[in-house]
C-alpha positions in Angstrom: -0.3 0.3 0.2 2.9 2.3 1.1 4.4 2.0 -2.4 1.2 2.8 -3.9 1.1 6.1 -2.7 4.7 6.6 -2.4 4.7 5.9 -6.5 0.9 5.9 -7.9 1.8 6.4 -11.5 4.9 3.0 -11.7 3.7 0.9 -13.3 2.4 -3.0 -11.9 5.1 -4.7 -13.1 8.0 -2.4 -11.5 6.2 -2.6 -8.4 6.3 -6.4 -8.5 10.2 -5.9 -9.3 10.4 -3.4 -6.0 8.0 -5.8 -3.9 10.3 -9.3 -5.0 13.8 -6.6 -4.2 12.5 -5.8 -0.7 11.1 -9.6 0.0 14.6 -10.7 -0.8 16.0 -8.5 2.1 13.8 -9.2 5.2 15.0 -11.6 8.1 13.5 -15.1 8.6 11.5 -13.6 11.2 9.5 -11.0 9.3 9.1 -13.2 6.3 7.4 -15.4 8.9 4.6 -13.1 9.9 3.9 -12.8 6.2 3.7 -16.8 5.6 1.7 -17.1 8.7 -1.3 -14.3 7.9 -0.3 -16.3 4.1 -1.4 -19.4 5.6 -4.5 -18.2 7.8 -5.6 -16.6 4.4 -5.4 -20.0 2.7 -7.7 -21.6 5.7 -10.4 -18.8 5.1 -10.2 -19.1 1.1 -11.3 -22.6 1.4 -13.2 -22.4 4.0 -14.8 -20.1 1.6 -14.6 -22.0 -1.8 -16.6 -25.2 0.3 -19.6 -23.0 0.7 -19.4 -21.0 -2.4 -19.5 -24.9 -3.9 -22.4 -25.9 -1.4 -24.0 -22.5 -2.5 -23.5 -23.1 -6.6 -24.7 -27.0 -5.8 -28.0 -26.3 -5.0 -28.3 -23.6 -7.0 -28.3 -26.1 -10.1 -29.7 -28.6 -8.5 -32.9 -27.3 -7.7 -32.6 -25.2 -11.8 -31.9 -29.4 -12.9 -35.5 -30.7 -11.2 -36.6 -26.7 -10.8 -37.7 -27.2 -7.2 -36.7 -24.8 -4.2 -34.7 -26.7 -1.6 
């Protein structure tokens, strides 16, 4: 976010290169914080995707058989 505020017109790929360069120089402890956040976010995403798939299945089931569940 800070990178966007500092350089709002910087092209996306340039931002990616800057972030990748910064990542290389982070300590193991600093990286662990981000990796822990990513791990929890993945768990949340998987749970939300499971719910979405179930709802999608029910929607199509209702549509195919023309019934309301």
